[in-house]
C-alpha positions as CSV (number, residue, x, y, z in Angstrom):
1,X,98.4,85.5,99.9
2,X,96.3,87.6,97.6
3,X,96.7,91.3,97.0
4,X,93.9,93.1,98.9
5,X,94.0,96.1,96.6
6,X,93.9,94.0,93.5
7,X,91.0,92.1,95.0
8,X,89.1,95.3,95.7
9,X,89.8,96.6,92.2
10,X,88.5,93.4,90.7
11,X,85.2,93.8,92.6
12,X,84.8,97.4,91.4
13,X,85.6,96.4,87.8
14,X,83.1,93.6,87.9
15,X,80.4,95.9,89.2
16,X,81.2,98.8,86.9
17,X,83.4,97.8,83.9
18,X,83.6,101.3,82.3
19,X,84.7,103.0,85.5
20,X,88.0,104.9,85.1
21,X,90.9,104.2,87.5
22,X,91.3,106.9,90.3
23,X,93.1,110.0,89.4
24,X,95.0,109.8,92.7
25,X,98.0,107.4,93.0
26,X,99.4,106.2,96.4
27,X,103.0,107.3,96.9
28,X,105.2,105.5,99.4
29,X,106.1,108.6,101.2
30,X,105.2,110.5,104.4
31,X,104.2,114.1,103.7
32,X,105.4,116.5,106.4
33,X,103.5,119.8,106.2
34,X,102.3,122.7,108.2
35,X,102.0,126.5,108.3
36,X,104.9,128.7,107.4
37,X,107.6,128.9,110.1
38,X,106.1,126.0,112.0
39,X,109.3,123.9,111.7
40,X,108.4,121.6,108.8
41,X,111.9,121.5,107.2
42,X,113.6,120.7,110.5
43,X,111.1,117.9,111.2
44,X,111.7,116.4,107.8
45,X,115.5,116.5,108.2
46,X,115.3,114.9,111.7
47,X,112.8,112.2,110.6
48,X,115.0,111.3,107.5
49,X,117.9,110.9,109.9
50,X,116.0,108.8,112.4
51,X,113.9,106.7,110.0
52,X,116.0,106.3,106.8
53,X,113.8,103.3,105.8
54,X,111.0,105.7,105.0
55,X,110.8,108.6,102.6
56,X,109.7,112.0,104.0
57,X,108.7,114.8,101.7
58,X,107.4,118.4,101.9
59,X,104.4,119.5,100.0
60,X,106.3,120.8,97.0
61,X,107.8,117.4,96.4
62,X,104.5,115.8,95.7
63,X,102.5,116.0,92.5
64,X,98.9,116.9,92.7
65,X,97.8,113.3,91.9
66,X,100.1,111.8,94.6
67,X,98.5,110.6,97.8
68,X,101.1,110.1,100.6
69,X,101.0,107.0,102.8
70,X,100.8,109.3,105.9
71,X,100.7,113.0,106.8
72,X,102.6,114.6,109.7
73,X,101.1,118.0,110.4
74,X,103.7,120.2,112.1
75,X,102.3,123.2,113.9
76,X,104.1,125.7,116.2
77,X,103.8,125.7,120.0
78,X,103.5,129.5,119.7
79,X,99.7,129.5,119.3
80,X,96.8,127.2,118.6
81,X,95.6,126.3,115.1
82,X,93.9,128.9,113.0
83,X,91.1,128.3,110.4
84,X,93.6,128.5,107.6
85,X,95.8,125.9,109.4
86,X,92.7,123.6,109.5
87,X,92.1,124.1,105.8
88,X,95.7,123.2,105.0
89,X,95.4,120.0,107.1
90,X,92.2,119.1,105.3
91,X,93.8,119.5,101.9
92,X,97.0,117.7,102.8
93,X,95.2,114.7,104.2
94,X,92.2,114.4,101.9
95,X,93.4,111.1,100.4
96,X,95.3,109.8,103.4
97,X,93.9,107.9,106.4
98,X,97.0,108.3,108.7
99,X,97.5,111.8,110.0
100,X,99.7,112.6,113.0
101,X,100.0,116.0,114.7
102,X,103.3,117.4,115.9
103,X,103.5,120.5,118.0
104,X,107.0,121.9,117.3
105,X,109.4,124.1,119.2
106,X,108.5,122.6,122.5
107,X,111.9,123.5,123.8
108,X,111.1,127.2,123.5
109,X,107.5,127.3,124.7
110,X,106.5,126.1,128.1
111,X,102.8,126.1,127.4
112,X,103.1,123.7,124.5
113,X,100.9,121.1,126.2
114,X,98.1,123.7,126.3
115,X,98.6,124.5,122.6
116,X,98.6,120.7,121.8
117,X,95.3,120.2,123.8
118,X,93.7,123.2,122.0
119,X,94.9,121.9,118.6
120,X,93.6,118.4,119.3
121,X,90.2,119.8,120.3
122,X,90.0,122.2,117.3
123,X,90.6,119.5,114.8
124,X,88.3,117.0,116.5
125,X,85.6,119.7,116.3
126,X,86.5,120.3,112.6
127,X,85.9,116.7,111.5
128,X,85.3,113.3,113.1
129,X,88.2,111.8,111.3
130,X,90.6,113.8,113.4
131,X,89.1,112.7,116.8
132,X,91.6,109.8,117.3
133,X,94.5,111.5,115.6
134,X,97.8,111.1,117.5
135,X,99.5,114.3,118.8
136,X,103.0,114.7,120.1
137,X,105.4,117.4,121.1
138,X,108.7,117.8,119.2
139,X,111.9,119.8,119.1
140,X,113.5,119.0,115.9
141,X,116.2,121.7,115.9
142,X,116.4,123.1,119.5
143,X,118.5,126.0,120.4
144,X,119.7,124.2,123.5
145,X,119.9,120.4,124.1
146,X,119.2,117.4,121.9
147,X,116.3,117.1,119.5
148,X,113.2,115.6,121.0
149,X,111.5,113.3,118.4
150,X,111.2,110.0,120.2
151,X,107.4,110.2,120.6
152,X,106.9,111.1,116.9
153,X,109.2,108.4,115.7
154,X,107.5,105.8,118.0
155,X,104.0,106.8,116.7
156,X,105.1,106.7,113.1
157,X,106.9,103.4,113.4
158,X,103.8,101.8,115.0
159,X,101.3,103.3,112.6
160,X,103.3,102.8,109.4
161,X,103.8,99.1,110.4
162,X,100.0,98.5,110.4
163,X,99.3,95.9,107.7
164,X,95.9,97.4,106.9
165,X,97.4,100.9,106.2
166,X,97.8,100.4,102.5
167,X,94.3,99.0,102.1
168,X,92.7,101.9,104.0
């Protein structure tokens, strides 16, 4: 089987031989990011424990030229996304096709489903690329009870197994 990325690169080189390679390099890692105090660090730790076959990193672990395989955006169930949250998501996912939203702290906030619906609508209004983005509720480090990450793990396993992901 031929390498689809090498094939695409060969087409580009034949059309434009003097074109420089892209400044962005794909990194086999899932970036977990979000606003301050949203629960990013807890989600990273929980995902590393549940999915050790993948690498999960926070923003400060990527170089500017690195493009992660996927981005998990962690936002708090306390309140819907703000404009600055949307800008952060745009920056984090600018070179990545796979973006998953995780509303955290669902153990402590009963209205988390309303916040998730508002976040989904806000991002879909922000850019068409977010319209079909998966959203789930999580409790990575709950005060009471067990962590709730099954839905996020299921979405990530499914989407990361897509054979077209690397090409996209």
